[in-house]
Structure formats: structure tokens, C-alpha cells
C-alpha positions in Angstrom: 6.5 14.3 90.6 6.7 16.6 87.6 9.7 16.9 85.4 10.2 20.5 86.6 11.3 19.0 90.0 14.4 17.4 88.6 17.6 19.2 89.1 19.1 20.5 85.8 22.1 18.3 86.2 19.9 15.2 86.5 18.2 16.0 83.2 21.6 16.7 81.6 22.8 13.3 82.8 19.7 11.7 81.3 20.1 13.5 78.0 23.7 12.3 77.8 22.7 8.7 78.4 20.0 8.9 75.7 22.5 10.6 73.4 25.1 7.9 74.0 22.4 5.2 73.5 21.1 6.6 70.2 24.3 7.8 68.6 25.2 6.3 65.3 27.4 3.2 65.4 30.7 4.4 64.0 32.7 1.8 65.9 32.3 -1.7 67.3 31.3 -2.0 70.9 34.1 -3.9 72.7 32.4 -3.8 76.1 32.2 -7.1 78.1 29.2 -9.4 77.5 26.3 -8.5 79.8 24.4 -11.2 81.7 20.9 -11.4 83.1 22.4 -10.7 86.5 23.7 -7.4 85.1 20.1 -6.6 84.0 18.9 -7.3 87.5 21.5 -5.0 89.0 20.5 -2.2 86.7 16.9 -2.6 87.8 17.9 -2.6 91.4 19.9 0.6 90.9 16.9 2.2 89.0 14.7 1.4 92.0 17.2 3.1 94.3 17.4 6.1 92.1 13.6 6.5 92.0 13.4 6.2 95.8 16.1 8.8 96.2 14.4 11.2 93.8 11.1 10.9 95.6 12.8 11.5 99.0 14.4 14.8 97.8 11.6 16.0 95.6 10.2 18.3 98.4 13.5 20.2 98.7 13.6 20.9 95.0 10.8 23.4 94.9 12.3 26.7 93.9 15.2 25.1 92.1 15.9 26.4 88.6 13.3 25.1 86.2 14.7 22.7 83.6 13.1 22.0 80.2 11.4 18.5 80.0 13.5 15.8 78.6 12.3 15.1 75.0 13.1 11.8 73.5 12.5 11.4 69.7 11.8 7.8 68.6 11.3 8.0 64.9 12.8 6.8 61.7 16.3 7.9 62.7 16.3 5.6 65.6 15.1 2.5 63.7 18.5 1.4 62.5 19.5 -2.0 63.7 22.0 -2.6 66.6 25.1 -4.2 65.3 24.8 -8.0 65.5 21.3 -7.7 66.9 17.8 -8.5 65.6 16.5 -5.4 67.5 16.5 -1.7 66.7 17.4 1.1 69.2 13.7 2.0 69.3 12.8 -1.6 70.2 15.2 -1.7 73.2 14.1 1.8 74.4 10.4 0.7 74.2 11.2 -2.4 76.2 13.0 -0.4 78.9 10.1 2.0 79.1 7.6 -0.9 79.4 9.5 -2.5 82.2 9.8 0.7 84.2 6.2 1.9 83.5 4.5 -1.5 84.2 6.6 -2.8 87.1 8.8 -0.1 88.6 7.6 -0.9 92.1 7.7 -4.7 91.6 10.6 -7.0 92.7 13.3 -7.5 90.1 11.9 -10.9 89.2 8.5 -9.3 88.6 10.1 -6.7 86.3 11.9 -9.4 84.4 8.5 -11.2 84.1 7.1 -8.2 82.3 10.1 -8.3 80.0 9.4 -12.0 79.4 5.7 -11.3 78.5 6.7 -8.6 76.1 9.2 -10.8 74.2 6.8 -13.8 74.3 4.3 -11.6 72.5 6.9 -10.8 69.9 7.6 -14.5 69.3 3.8 -15.2 69.0 3.8 -12.7 66.0 0.1 -11.8 66.7 0.9 -8.7 68.7 3.4 -7.0 66.4 6.4 -7.5 64.2 8.8 -5.7 66.5 9.2 -5.1 70.2 8.2 -1.5 69.7 5.0 -2.6 67.8 4.2 -5.0 70.7 4.6 -2.3 73.4 2.7 0.4 71.6 -0.1 -1.8 70.3 -3.4 -0.1 71.2 -5.2 -1.1 74.4 -2.4 -3.5 75.6 -0.2 -1.6 77.9 -2.2 1.2 79.5 0.7 3.7 80.1 1.2 4.1 76.3 -2.2 5.9 76.1 -0.6 8.9 77.9 3.2 8.5 78.0 3.7 11.9 79.7 2.1 10.4 82.8 4.0 7.1 82.7 6.5 6.1 85.4 9.2 6.0 82.7 8.7 9.7 82.0 9.4 10.4 85.7 12.7 8.6 85.7 14.5 9.1 82.4 17.9 8.3 83.8 16.7 4.8 84.8 15.1 4.2 81.4 18.3 5.2 79.6 20.5 3.1 81.8 18.3 0.1 81.5 18.1 0.5 77.7 21.9 0.5 77.5 22.1 -2.7 79.6 19.4 -4.4 77.6 21.0 -3.6 74.3 24.2 -5.3 75.4 22.4 -8.3 77.0 20.2 -8.9 74.0 22.8 -8.5 71.3 23.4 -11.7 69.4 20.4 -13.3 71.1 17.1 -14.2 69.4 13.8 -13.4 71.3 13.5 -17.2 71.9 16.9 -17.3 73.6 16.2 -14.3 75.8 12.8 -15.7 76.8 14.4 -19.1 77.7 16.8 -17.3 80.1 14.1 -15.3 81.6 11.8 -18.3 82.0 14.4 -20.1 84.1 14.7 -17.1 86.4 11.0 -16.2 86.7 9.7 -19.8 86.8 7.0 -18.8 84.3 6.4 -20.8 81.0 8.1 -19.4 78.0 4.8 -18.7 76.3 3.3 -16.5 79.1 1.6 -13.6 77.2 -0.8 -12.0 79.7 -0.8 -10.7 83.2 -2.9 -8.5 85.4 -2.9 -7.0 88.9 -3.9 -9.4 91.7 -7.3 -8.4 93.2 -7.8 -5.6 90.7 -11.2 -4.4 89.7 -12.0 -5.5 86.1 -15.0 -5.2 83.8 -17.2 -8.2 83.0 -15.6 -8.2 79.5 -12.1 -8.4 81.0 -13.1 -11.0 83.5 -14.6 -13.1 80.6 -11.4 -12.7 78.6 -9.1 -13.8 81.4 -11.5 -16.7 82.0 -10.4 -18.1 78.6 -6.7 -18.2 79.8 -4.8 -20.5 82.2 -3.2 -19.0 85.3 0.4 -20.1 85.7 1.6 -18.1 88.7 2.1 -14.8 90.4 5.0 -12.6 91.1 4.7 -9.5 93.3 1.4 -7.8 92.6 0.8 -9.5 89.2 -0.7 -12.8 88.2 0.4 -14.4 84.9 -1.5 -16.4 82.2 -1.0 -18.4 79.1 -3.5 -19.3 76.4 -5.3 -22.6 76.6 -3.6 -23.8 73.4 -0.2 -23.0 75.0 -1.2 -24.8 78.2 -2.1 -27.9 76.1 1.3 -27.8 74.4 3.0 -27.4 77.7 1.1 -30.4 79.1 2.1 -32.5 76.0 5.7 -31.5 76.4 5.7 -32.4 80.1 4.1 -35.8 79.4 6.7 -36.5 76.7 9.6 -35.4 78.9 8.3 -37.6 81.8 7.9 -40.6 79.4 11.4 -40.3 78.1 13.0 -40.5 81.5 
């Protein structure tokens, strides 16, 4: 579904959401604290909006053509969010990654993608910021052609999710966020890789995943940790059991 199939008012709404999200912080945000349940509700609402857009797309042919929504993520958006270790660009990249990688997944599967992204940030071998992690070459396929990504088809969902994530993650370290996500997804905090179940993979990819330890599956994805992380998890489990 191309961007020219969105009604002009839909794009205007998305532009306003992005504008509100990226505007300079001239005042303190006094909004209530956002929980992980709020993030889940936002993801559910995004899924509903996507389904609705798909259902009405056929009736929109012939509607007034609207200019594509352009989102600039550059130096101007790198300022830090108040009381947060993340920049606006970080949170926006995270929202795009969740929507692009797992829009059709259950909410737990979407949150698992969020967990993997932040676990990679904690590892410090995939980038020094969330945005670096998301846009690292040959890691998340949608970044190779962002115009074709699911997030570009649903800008309102991305903007809404980014706003919710910003509030949820404020005052929280990546480690704290991952700990909350891990409790919900059931995946170890150090989960850093995933792939589609029963996907077709090259011998090189198969060999690489053979070096990892599978720790579970959610929706259409299976998740993995490194062998060193698995050994650490085993030691932690033995210690916890011994201390009981």
C-alpha cells in the first residue's frame, strides 16, 4: 500500500504526531508515568489501525494525492530527552524497528524485538546508541530500503508508539527496561538474536546460528543467546538453586 493511498488528513495527523514528538523541550512533561502495559496497548492500537487502513485502501483510489510523509532524523533530533539516557532519534528508531520487524506478531513478540534491540545496546558490540544498533549494516533487513519498510506504511503508528516509548523509558536504564521486558516475554535478558521459524537461510547463516543457543520462540520468531551468555545463565541458575 503506497503512501499516496493515505487520506490527506491521515498524513496530517501523522505529521502532527511527529512534530509533537520532535519539538524542542521548552517545558517539563507532567504526564503520568507510563507502564509496560501502556506500551502493549499502544501496539494493539497500532495493529488495529493497520488493519483498518488495509481494509479501506481499495476505496481510496482516486482520493486527492498527498505528499509522502518525510521524517528528518539528523543532528537536530539528537538532543537528549529530559531525564533520559536516550535521544529522540533513539526512541524513533526503536519504534520503527518494532513496527518493521514484528508488526504482524503478537504484542509479546513485538516486545521481544524491543528486548533484543536493547540487549544489543547493553552488549556494546552492536553500537553505542539505540539508533546505531538499529541501523547497523546487515542486522535488520528493513533498514536497507526504509521506503519499503512496514513503518513507512504506518507513520501514525510509529509516531504514537515513539511517544509512548519515550515516556515509558524515561528515567530507566537499558538494563532496567530489559529486565521488565524479560519478565513479560520469558526470554533471558541477554537474548541478542532471532530469526523466522522455518525460514530459508544460507549455509553461512545456518552455520552462524549453529554457534548460538536457542532459548525460545514467540509467534513466528525463534530467539537465541550466545554460548557465553548461556554459560553465564547456567552458572546463575546453579547459584540461585544452591542458595535456596
